[in-house]
N, C-alpha and C positions, 0 to 999 in steps of 0.2 A: 474326248470323253466327257460326260456330263456327270460329275460326281459331287458337285457342290452341295453340301448339306447332307451327304449320304455317308453311311458307315460301311466298311468293308473289311474283309479278312482275305489275306493273300498267304497261301501256304507256299513254302520255298521263296518267301519274300525277302530274304537277306542278300540274294545275289541274282545276277542275270535278269531274265525277263520279269521274274517276281519283284526284284528290287526296283526295276524301272516302272512297273505297274504301281507299286506303293508310292513312289515318287510322284507319278502322274496323279494319282488320286488326291495326295495332299496338295499338290500345286493347284489342282482345280477346286479346292476348298472342301474336300472330304476328309474323314478321319479313317485310320487304317490300323489294323492289327498285323504286324509282321510276324507270321509263324514260321518258324524254321528249326531244323534239327541242330543247326549250328547256333547255339544260344549266344555266343560271343558276337558272332556277325549280326544276328538279329538286333541284339542290343545296340551295336554300334550304328546299324542303319536306322533303327527307330530314333536314336539320339540325334542323328543327323537331320532327320525329318521334323524333329521338334515335338511340341506338345500334341500335335495331331496324330501322333503315331505311338504304338506301344508294342514292344516285343513280347512274344509268348513262345518259349521253346516248345517244339512239338515234333515228335517223329510220327509221320502220317501213317506208318506201317503198323503203328500200335493203336488199336481201336480205342482202348481206355485212355490213352494219351490224347487222342483227338477229341474225345468227349470232354475230358478235362479242359482242353484248350478252348473248346466251343463254349463251355460254361464261363470260363474267364473272359473271353472275348465279348460274349453277349452281355455280361454284367458291366464290363468297362465301357462299351460302346452304347449301352442302353438299347440294344437291339441291333440287328444287322440287316442291311439292304442288299448287299452284294457279297458273294463268296467266290473267290478265284482259287480252284483247287489246281494249283500251279506246280507243286513239288514233283520232282521227277528225277530219276537217275538213268544212267546208261553204263553198261560194262563195255569199256573201250578195249575189247580183245576179240581176236578172231573166234568165230563160232566154235570151232573145234577145240579151242583152248579154254573157253569159258566153262566154268563149273556148274553143277546143278544148284549149288548154294547161291552162286552169283545170280543165276536165272531166277531163283526163288525170291531173293531180296528185290530184285527189279520188278517182279510182279507185285510183291507186297507194297512197295512204294508207288509204283505207277498205276496200278489198278485198284488194290485194296484201299490205298490211301485216298484216291478220288471217291470211292464208294463210301468210306467212313466219313470223310469230310462232308460230302453231300447229305448223307443220312443224319449226321449230328446237327447240321444247320437246318435241313428241311423240317425236322421235327419242331424246333424252336420257331422257325419262320411261319410255319402253318398255324402254330398255336397263337401266333400274334397277329393273325389276319390273313395270311396267304403267302404263297411263293409260286414262282414259275420255274418248275424243275421237272426232269424226266419222271414219268410215273412208273417206269420199270427200267431195270438195267438194259442197256443197249438201244434205248429210244431217246429222242430228243424232242418229242412233241407232247403238248398237253401239260396241264397243271399237275402238281404233286397231289397224290391222294394218300389217305391213310389205309387203303385196302389192298 
């Protein structure tokens, strides 16, 4: 990964794939925000990574919370080059035993969280000179647009 001198935000950055990604970014010379619903784990992981990392608590299912995290991350990093909407959950229960509430929270984190994160940072990145992001939900081609 080539992240030397780059700034990044990783949601779900306190554990698993997100933690490994945050570590790789810092090891390569980048700076990273570790955004995670588990604020204690985020703080511990950012402390482990040193001055190149900062923890910001964030529940990606809460759009206002994502917006607040994006503002704080943008300000601390002085802009953001890379965004990894990595936060995700799963219900480890058989389909017939899972509740509607469990399904709803899974959708909120795994779908709405990605949308909220992408939208919050796309707005800022486009205002700072550009971004390469999907131009509509469900697509992966083309630059972000405001229309």
